[in-house]
C-alpha positions in Angstrom: 22.2 4.3 -14.7 24.5 4.5 -17.7 24.0 7.5 -19.9 24.3 5.3 -23.1 20.9 3.5 -22.4 18.0 5.5 -24.0 15.4 6.5 -21.6 12.6 4.5 -23.6 14.5 1.4 -23.5 14.5 1.1 -19.8 12.1 -1.5 -18.3 8.6 0.0 -17.5 7.9 0.3 -13.8 4.9 1.3 -11.9 4.3 4.9 -11.3 5.5 5.9 -7.8 3.3 8.6 -6.3 4.6 10.7 -3.6 2.7 11.8 -0.4 0.5 14.8 -0.1 3.0 17.7 0.0 2.5 21.2 1.3 3.3 22.8 -2.1 -0.3 22.6 -3.5 -3.4 24.2 -2.6 -4.1 24.5 1.2 -7.8 24.4 0.7 -7.7 21.3 -1.5 -5.5 19.5 1.1 -8.0 20.6 3.9 -10.9 19.2 1.8 -9.1 15.9 1.2 -8.4 15.4 4.8 -12.0 16.3 5.7 -13.2 13.9 2.9 -11.0 11.1 4.4 -12.4 11.8 7.9 -15.9 11.0 6.5 -14.6 8.0 4.5 -12.8 6.5 7.5 -16.2 6.4 9.3 -18.1 4.8 6.3 -15.5 2.4 4.8 -14.4 -0.5 6.8 -11.1 -1.1 4.8 -10.2 2.6 5.3 -11.1 2.5 8.9 -8.8 -0.5 9.5 -6.0 1.2 7.6 -6.5 4.4 9.5 -6.5 2.9 13.0 -3.5 0.6 12.1 -1.5 3.6 10.9 -2.7 5.8 13.8 -1.3 3.5 16.4 2.1 3.4 14.7 2.5 7.0 13.5 0.0 9.0 15.1 -3.4 10.5 14.0 -2.2 13.4 11.9 0.0 11.2 9.6 -2.8 8.7 9.5 -5.3 11.2 8.3 -3.0 12.5 5.6 -2.3 8.8 4.6 -6.0 8.1 4.4 -6.6 11.2 2.3 -3.9 10.1 0.0 -5.3 6.7 -0.3 -8.8 8.2 -1.0 -7.3 10.5 -3.6 -5.7 7.6 -5.4 -8.9 5.7 -5.4 -10.7 8.5 -6.9 -7.9 8.9 -9.6 -8.3 5.2 -10.4 -12.2 5.4 -10.6 -11.8 8.4 -12.9 -9.3 6.8 -15.1 -11.3 3.6 -15.3 -14.6 5.3 -15.5 -16.1 3.0 -12.8 -18.1 3.7 -9.6 -17.1 3.0 -6.0 -19.0 -0.3 -6.0 -17.1 -1.6 -8.9 -13.8 -0.3 -7.5 -14.5 -2.4 -4.3 -15.4 -5.5 -6.3 -12.1 -5.3 -8.3 -10.3 -4.8 -4.9 -11.8 -7.9 -3.4 -11.2 -9.9 -6.6 -7.5 -8.8 -6.5 -7.1 -9.6 -2.9 -8.6 -13.1 -3.3 -6.2 -13.7 -6.3 -3.2 -12.7 -4.2 -4.3 -15.1 -1.4 -4.9 -17.9 -3.8 -1.4 -17.4 -5.3 0.1 -18.4 -1.9 3.6 -18.0 -0.9 6.4 -17.6 -3.3 8.5 -20.2 -1.3 9.3 -23.6 -2.5 7.2 -26.3 -0.8 10.3 -28.2 0.3 11.5 -25.2 2.3 8.2 -24.6 4.2 8.5 -25.8 7.8 12.4 -25.8 7.6 14.6 -23.7 9.8 15.5 -20.3 8.3 19.3 -21.1 8.5 21.6 -23.7 10.0 23.7 -21.0 11.7 20.9 -20.2 14.1 20.7 -23.8 15.3 24.5 -24.1 15.7 24.9 -20.9 17.6 24.0 -22.2 21.1 26.5 -25.1 20.6 29.4 -22.4 20.1 28.6 -20.8 23.4 29.1 -24.1 25.5 
């Protein structure tokens, strides 16, 4: 990034939150993971997220990831002053909007091979 561009002139991007670090309160981290354990049993979406991640990364990392997701949900609910039911309604509406939007691929390319090189490569080997 060039030093001549003022910081406030840069395009605004989404905030990137980091994972749960070990720099904070151990008690708070413990309570977040305990809350996530309960939420994973009650919330179907969190349950699917937890099990999908537990298969790939292991249960300890999945617990921390679920705790982080729960904390971000709590932050959004406090910021927007909404309850969990309203949060879920907004999430469903956003998901449906993304599905209706469809792929960002031109219709002419759907169903076409990814590249012509892949089709020509068996001919080279003969």
